[in-house]
DOSE-58138 format. One line per 5 residues: number of its first residue (from 1); for each residue x, z, y of N, C-alpha, C. Coordinates in pm, 1 decimal. Atoms other than C-alpha are relative to their C-alpha. Layout:
! DOSE-58138
NUM> X,Z,Y,X,Z,Y,X,Z,Y; ... $
//
This chain:
! DOSE-58138
1> 74.3,16.4,117.6,-174.9,3518.8,9600.4,-10.6,-146.0,-44.8; -10.1,128.5,42.8,-151.0,3142.9,9588.2,79.1,-38.5,-116.9; -118.2,18.3,117.9,171.9,3166.8,9378.5,-53.7,61.6,-125.5; 74.2,-61.4,105.6,1.0,3414.4,9147.2,-87.9,-104.7,-79.9; 123.5,107.8,62.0,-299.7,3157.3,9075.2,75.2,-114.3,-51.9 $
6> -57.8,116.6,47.2,-58.7,2882.4,9048.0,69.8,27.7,-133.9; -69.0,-40.8,121.6,163.2,3057.8,8776.5,-89.9,19.6,-105.6; 114.1,-19.2,90.0,-158.7,3162.8,8596.0,-52.8,-144.3,-54.0; 34.0,136.7,45.9,-267.5,2795.7,8582.8,101.0,-67.1,-78.4; -113.7,47.3,88.8,56.5,2703.2,8442.6,26.5,54.8,-125.8 $
11> -13.8,-70.2,113.3,74.8,2949.0,8187.0,-128.1,-9.7,-93.0; 106.7,68.4,64.0,-289.4,2843.9,8087.2,17.0,-133.3,-56.8; -27.9,156.7,36.7,-194.0,2479.1,8073.2,91.5,-3.1,-124.5; -105.4,2.9,114.0,108.8,2561.2,7855.1,-52.8,60.6,-133.2; 84.2,-61.6,113.0,-111.4,2787.5,7622.4,-73.1,-104.9,-67.6 $
16> 100.7,79.7,35.0,-370.4,2502.7,7582.2,89.9,-101.1,-90.2; -83.0,105.1,54.6,-101.5,2233.3,7507.2,81.9,69.2,-112.0; -63.1,-44.3,101.5,103.2,2455.0,7289.6,-89.3,27.4,-122.2; 72.4,-18.5,127.7,-191.4,2537.9,7064.5,-35.1,-131.9,-40.7; 34.4,132.5,58.9,-271.0,2183.2,7045.3,126.9,-65.4,-72.8 $
21> -119.9,40.0,57.1,83.2,2086.5,6960.6,9.7,79.1,-139.0; 10.3,-91.3,129.2,75.4,2381.1,6682.0,-90.4,-55.2,-90.7; 85.7,74.3,101.0,-215.4,2227.2,6533.5,35.9,-135.8,-43.5; -60.1,128.4,46.1,-70.3,1881.1,6528.5,101.6,3.6,-81.2; -135.7,15.7,93.3,248.1,1948.3,6360.0,-31.6,118.3,-118.5 $
26> 42.1,-66.2,112.9,45.7,2181.6,6114.5,58.3,148.9,-22.4; -49.4,-128.5,-12.9,194.7,2518.3,6229.3,-114.5,120.1,2.5; 116.0,-77.1,14.5,-168.1,2675.5,6255.9,-105.3,-93.7,-43.4; 114.2,77.2,20.9,-495.3,2590.4,6143.5,-95.5,6.7,83.9; 127.6,-11.7,-103.0,-818.2,2518.8,6332.8,-91.4,110.0,-24.3 $
31> 107.8,-106.7,31.1,-985.2,2804.1,6185.7,84.4,141.7,16.1; -62.3,-148.9,-7.0,-693.7,3076.4,6246.8,-11.0,49.0,134.9; 8.0,-55.2,-122.3,-673.5,3327.5,6495.8,92.6,-17.2,107.7; -117.3,14.3,-84.3,-348.3,3234.3,6644.5,-59.3,-138.8,102.0; 51.1,121.6,-53.7,-508.3,2895.4,6747.2,-106.7,33.6,94.2 $
36> 102.1,-37.4,-77.7,-820.2,3028.7,6893.1,45.3,97.7,108.4; -53.7,-86.8,-100.7,-637.9,3311.6,7075.9,73.7,-76.5,120.0; -74.4,85.4,-105.9,-412.8,3053.6,7260.6,-88.7,-75.8,74.3; 83.8,76.1,-84.9,-701.2,2848.5,7338.2,-105.1,73.7,87.4; 65.7,-74.2,-56.8,-906.0,3129.8,7461.2,57.0,57.6,121.5 $
41> -77.7,-36.4,-115.9,-630.3,3264.2,7681.4,12.5,-104.0,95.6; -27.3,119.1,-95.6,-529.8,2938.2,7824.3,-111.8,-48.5,79.7; 115.4,49.2,-81.1,-888.0,2837.0,7912.4,-32.9,99.4,101.9; 41.4,-107.3,-88.3,-954.9,3183.2,8059.5,84.3,-20.3,133.6; -73.5,-5.4,-101.3,-660.7,3153.3,8277.4,-26.5,-145.5,96.9 $
46> 30.2,122.6,-88.6,-742.7,2784.7,8397.9,-142.9,3.0,63.1; 136.1,-31.9,-67.4,-1103.1,2910.3,8472.2,30.3,80.9,125.8; -17.7,-65.6,-124.4,-955.8,3153.9,8719.9,58.6,-107.7,101.7; -74.8,82.5,-76.4,-726.9,2898.2,8863.1,-98.6,-100.0,76.4; 79.9,89.4,-51.0,-995.7,2645.6,8901.3,-117.0,51.3,78.7 $
51> 99.8,-74.3,-84.1,-1241.0,2895.9,9045.1,51.1,10.0,129.1; -52.4,-22.7,-113.8,-1002.2,2976.0,9297.4,15.4,-134.3,90.4; -21.5,131.0,-66.9,-964.5,2614.5,9389.5,-153.7,-60.7,9.1; 137.3,30.2,-20.6,-1345.3,2595.4,9391.8,-16.9,-146.4,-69.9; 32.9,118.3,75.7,-1346.4,2298.7,9133.2,-95.6,42.0,-111.6 $
56> 104.3,-46.8,72.2,-1662.9,2396.1,8973.2,-20.9,-73.7,-119.4; 23.8,75.0,127.0,-1684.7,2125.1,8710.2,97.8,42.6,-104.2; -123.2,-64.0,91.0,-1334.7,2241.9,8583.7,-29.1,133.2,-29.2; 29.7,-126.8,29.8,-1458.0,2602.3,8594.1,-109.9,-2.4,-106.4; 85.9,2.5,104.6,-1748.6,2510.8,8377.5,75.0,-47.1,-142.4 $
61> -82.7,68.0,121.3,-1523.1,2309.2,8131.0,83.1,116.1,-47.1; -83.9,-99.2,52.9,-1280.2,2595.5,8099.6,-60.2,125.0,-39.6; 81.3,-118.0,26.3,-1525.7,2877.2,8096.4,-71.0,-22.0,-154.9; 46.9,29.9,119.4,-1700.9,2706.4,7806.7,85.7,-14.4,-108.1; -125.2,15.7,98.3,-1367.6,2614.6,7631.5,37.4,149.5,-58.2 $
66> -50.2,-130.6,17.7,-1286.5,2990.5,7651.2,-113.1,68.2,-92.2; 101.4,-59.3,78.9,-1646.3,3096.5,7508.0,17.7,-46.5,-133.6; 0.3,63.4,135.5,-1618.7,2856.6,7225.3,129.4,43.6,-78.3; -121.1,-45.8,81.8,-1244.1,2969.6,7140.8,-30.1,152.3,-44.2; 21.1,-144.1,35.0,-1365.1,3345.6,7145.0,-80.9,1.8,-99.9 $
71> 85.1,15.6,118.1,-1646.8,3261.5,6912.1,85.0,-18.4,-128.5; -88.7,34.8,99.8,-1384.2,3099.1,6686.4,88.8,125.9,-37.3; -83.0,-121.6,3.5,-1146.9,3400.7,6733.9,-75.9,107.3,-76.4; 68.0,-104.2,53.5,-1407.1,3645.8,6637.0,-20.9,-35.8,-141.2; 26.2,38.3,141.4,-1491.3,3446.8,6323.7,118.3,16.2,-71.2 $
76> -120.9,5.1,77.3,-1128.1,3400.7,6227.9,54.4,142.5,-21.4; -45.2,-154.4,23.4,-1063.1,3801.2,6283.5,-103.1,48.5,-106.7; 93.6,-54.6,101.7,-1363.7,3863.4,6063.6,29.0,-29.4,-151.2; -63.0,65.9,113.1,-1206.8,3641.5,5774.2,118.8,67.8,-46.8; -146.2,-56.9,27.9,-862.5,3794.6,5799.6,-17.8,114.3,-80.2 $
81> 19.6,-102.4,101.5,-819.6,3997.3,5505.7,68.6,126.0,45.8; -60.0,-126.1,-39.8,-749.0,4377.3,5560.8,133.3,23.2,-86.8; -130.7,-40.7,67.6,-382.6,4491.8,5462.0,-35.6,113.2,-94.5; 28.4,-107.3,100.5,-378.3,4701.6,5141.6,81.8,107.6,51.3; -80.3,-139.5,-34.8,-240.6,5057.2,5137.5,170.8,-25.7,1.2 $
86> -133.9,11.6,-3.0,106.9,4905.6,5064.1,55.3,-122.4,98.5; -22.3,117.3,-88.5,108.2,4626.7,5323.7,-8.3,46.0,161.0; 20.4,-14.3,-150.4,194.2,4620.8,5691.7,8.9,-151.7,53.4; 0.6,147.4,-43.8,93.9,4303.2,5874.5,14.1,-112.4,-106.2; 15.6,117.6,124.4,27.7,4112.7,5539.0,124.9,-0.1,-81.4 $
91> -138.8,-17.8,78.3,385.3,4224.1,5392.6,-4.2,101.1,-84.9; -7.2,-132.0,87.5,400.0,4416.3,5096.3,125.8,69.6,8.4; -143.6,-113.4,-17.4,653.9,4715.6,5143.9,29.2,45.0,-148.9; -68.9,-34.2,111.3,881.9,4788.0,4864.7,-3.6,161.6,-19.7; -12.4,-127.2,-9.4,919.5,5131.4,4732.9,136.2,51.0,40.1 $
96> -105.9,-59.2,-63.2,1173.0,5351.7,4914.9,64.0,97.2,-111.8; -78.6,-91.5,87.0,1430.8,5543.1,4691.8,48.4,117.6,94.0; -74.0,-109.5,-73.2,1540.3,5885.8,4827.6,113.9,57.1,-73.0 $
//
């Protein structure tokens, strides 16, 4: 079980650092769903890891970080435009000739 918890902690750490790097190099925006999804998942995984280690101040920090990121994720997904009838994942599909 300890190995699994360690792996979850490393994945969470990488997710948080990767989201910050993406924001810094302007590959994502601070109000985008990708940024918030990475933050939420990373903080959630770190909350699990720190709870296992009984590091309660870190649990509170990561759980709060996760809740804030989830709030941002919900807001970002609400703002995301619905694809039109000719779009899949925001890409307009051309007509297909038979």
